[in-house]
PAKOLVEX-694153 format. One line per 10 residues: number of its first residue (from 1); their letters; for each residue x, y, z of C-alpha. Coordinates in nm, 2 decimals, decimal comma, m for minus. Example, Ala and Ser with C-alpha at 12.3 -4.5 7.8 and 13.67 -1.06 7.14 Angstrom:
# residues 2
1> as> 1,23/m0,45/0,78 ~ 1,37/m0,11/0,71
***
This chain:
# residues 148
1> mnlakikhfk> 0,67/0,09/2,79 ~ 0,62/0,25/3,13 ~ 0,30/0,06/3,18 ~ 0,47/m0,27/3,10 ~ 0,75/m0,18/3,33 ~ 0,51/m0,10/3,61 ~ 0,31/m0,42/3,56 ~ 0,64/m0,62/3,57 ~ 0,76/m0,46/3,89 ~ 0,44/m0,45/4,09
11> dpaliceiee> 0,55/m0,53/4,44 ~ 0,26/m0,66/4,65 ~ 0,40/m0,49/4,97 ~ 0,44/m0,16/4,79 ~ 0,09/m0,18/4,65 ~ m0,05/m0,26/4,99 ~ 0,14/0,03/5,14 ~ 0,00/0,27/4,88 ~ m0,36/0,13/4,92 ~ m0,35/0,16/5,30
21> aydraenhqa> m0,23/0,52/5,27 ~ m0,52/0,59/5,03 ~ m0,77/0,42/5,26 ~ m0,65/0,63/5,56 ~ m0,71/0,96/5,38 ~ m1,00/1,15/5,53 ~ m1,11/1,30/5,19 ~ m1,19/0,96/5,04 ~ m1,42/0,83/5,32 ~ m1,74/0,99/5,18
31> lklhnpekye> m1,68/0,82/4,84 ~ m1,61/0,49/5,01 ~ m1,93/0,51/5,20 ~ m2,17/0,63/4,92 ~ m2,01/0,46/4,61 ~ m1,78/0,17/4,70 ~ m1,74/0,06/4,33 ~ m1,63/0,41/4,23 ~ m1,40/0,43/4,54 ~ m1,22/0,11/4,43
41> evkgnyvekq> m1,19/0,24/4,07 ~ m1,04/0,57/4,19 ~ m0,81/0,39/4,43 ~ m0,69/0,16/4,16 ~ m0,61/0,47/3,94 ~ m0,43/0,63/4,23 ~ m0,22/0,32/4,29 ~ m0,12/0,31/3,92 ~ m0,02/0,68/3,93 ~ 0,18/0,63/4,25
51> laskfkgsle> 0,36/0,33/4,10 ~ 0,43/0,52/3,78 ~ 0,59/0,81/3,97 ~ 0,81/0,57/4,16 ~ 0,93/0,39/3,85 ~ 0,96/0,68/3,62 ~ 1,30/0,68/3,45 ~ 1,43/0,39/3,65 ~ 1,44/0,01/3,62 ~ 1,58/0,00/3,28
61> ghygfhidsp> 1,53/m0,32/3,08 ~ 1,30/m0,49/2,84 ~ 0,94/m0,54/2,95 ~ 0,63/m0,62/2,76 ~ 0,28/m0,76/2,76 ~ 0,15/m1,10/2,67 ~ 0,01/m1,07/2,32 ~ m0,33/m1,19/2,44 ~ m0,36/m0,95/2,73 ~ m0,58/m0,64/2,70
71> egkdyfldmn> m0,27/m0,42/2,70 ~ m0,10/m0,63/2,43 ~ m0,41/m0,62/2,21 ~ m0,44/m0,24/2,27 ~ m0,07/m0,20/2,18 ~ m0,11/m0,38/1,85 ~ m0,44/m0,20/1,77 ~ m0,28/0,14/1,83 ~ 0,04/0,05/1,65 ~ m0,14/m0,07/1,34
81> fglyfalenr> m0,36/0,24/1,34 ~ m0,04/0,45/1,35 ~ 0,11/0,25/1,06 ~ m0,21/0,29/0,86 ~ m0,23/0,67/0,93 ~ 0,14/0,71/0,83 ~ 0,09/0,52/0,51 ~ m0,22/0,73/0,41 ~ m0,02/1,04/0,50 ~ 0,27/0,94/0,27
91> krmmakvvei> 0,04/0,85/m0,01 ~ m0,13/1,19/0,01 ~ 0,20/1,37/0,02 ~ 0,33/1,17/m0,28 ~ 0,01/1,24/m0,48 ~ 0,05/1,61/m0,41 ~ 0,42/1,60/m0,53 ~ 0,31/1,42/m0,84 ~ 0,04/1,68/m0,90 ~ 0,29/1,96/m0,87
101> lqdvtkrkiv> 0,54/1,79/m1,09 ~ 0,28/1,74/m1,36 ~ 0,19/2,11/m1,34 ~ 0,55/2,22/m1,36 ~ 0,66/1,98/m1,63 ~ 0,33/1,97/m1,83 ~ 0,38/1,59/m1,85 ~ 0,17/1,30/m1,73 ~ 0,33/1,11/m1,44 ~ 0,20/0,77/m1,36
111> fdgilkedgg> 0,14/0,72/m0,99 ~ m0,14/0,50/m0,86 ~ m0,06/0,52/m0,49 ~ m0,10/0,14/m0,46 ~ 0,14/m0,08/m0,27 ~ 0,39/m0,28/m0,48 ~ 0,26/m0,61/m0,33 ~ m0,09/m0,52/m0,47 ~ 0,05/m0,46/m0,82 ~ 0,11/m0,09/m0,78
121> nlinrnhnhc> 0,43/0,11/m0,78 ~ 0,45/0,23/m0,42 ~ 0,70/0,05/m0,19 ~ 0,59/0,08/0,17 ~ 0,89/0,04/0,40 ~ 0,81/0,19/0,74 ~ 1,07/0,23/1,01 ~ 0,86/0,20/1,33 ~ 0,67/m0,12/1,36 ~ 0,65/m0,47/1,52
131> vereglfihr> 0,63/m0,80/1,33 ~ 0,60/m1,16/1,45 ~ 0,88/m1,39/1,33 ~ 0,90/m1,75/1,45 ~ 0,70/m1,68/1,77 ~ 0,89/m1,37/1,86 ~ 0,78/m1,01/1,82 ~ 1,05/m0,79/1,67 ~ 1,02/m0,41/1,72 ~ 1,19/m0,18/1,48
141> kgathsea> 1,22/0,18/1,59 ~ 1,38/0,40/1,33 ~ 1,51/0,10/1,12 ~ 1,39/m0,11/0,84 ~ 1,45/m0,48/0,79 ~ 1,72/m0,59/0,55 ~ 1,50/m0,86/0,38 ~ 1,42/m0,83/0,01
***
């Protein structure tokens, strides 16, 4: 969210001011002379950090990335990995509970750990995710949808 906020509020004058201050610093001149590409990379990272420190905790609002941008793609990749990890974690916890219950009750409990949509008996209803609906991306943080 902070990266999206920073990208949204990048003021060219502020960026120029930060870059000029970086360029004037004596300790960066050797890198600039001997490895200009690395110098530009390091300077870019410095500018991002300076912007982040200026905007930390301020400029409230709703900011995001275009879904086709590298940041948007990375967000969805990371989010989906987190959802997959959480699902696998829940399945393993439930399987352990079933195992313990079988030991205690001495009865067979049917649990296949498969999602209901796939014919199994596990309902997967996570509470932190993003879904596309009618061209919009809806984020749910700590809430599930009310659809059947």
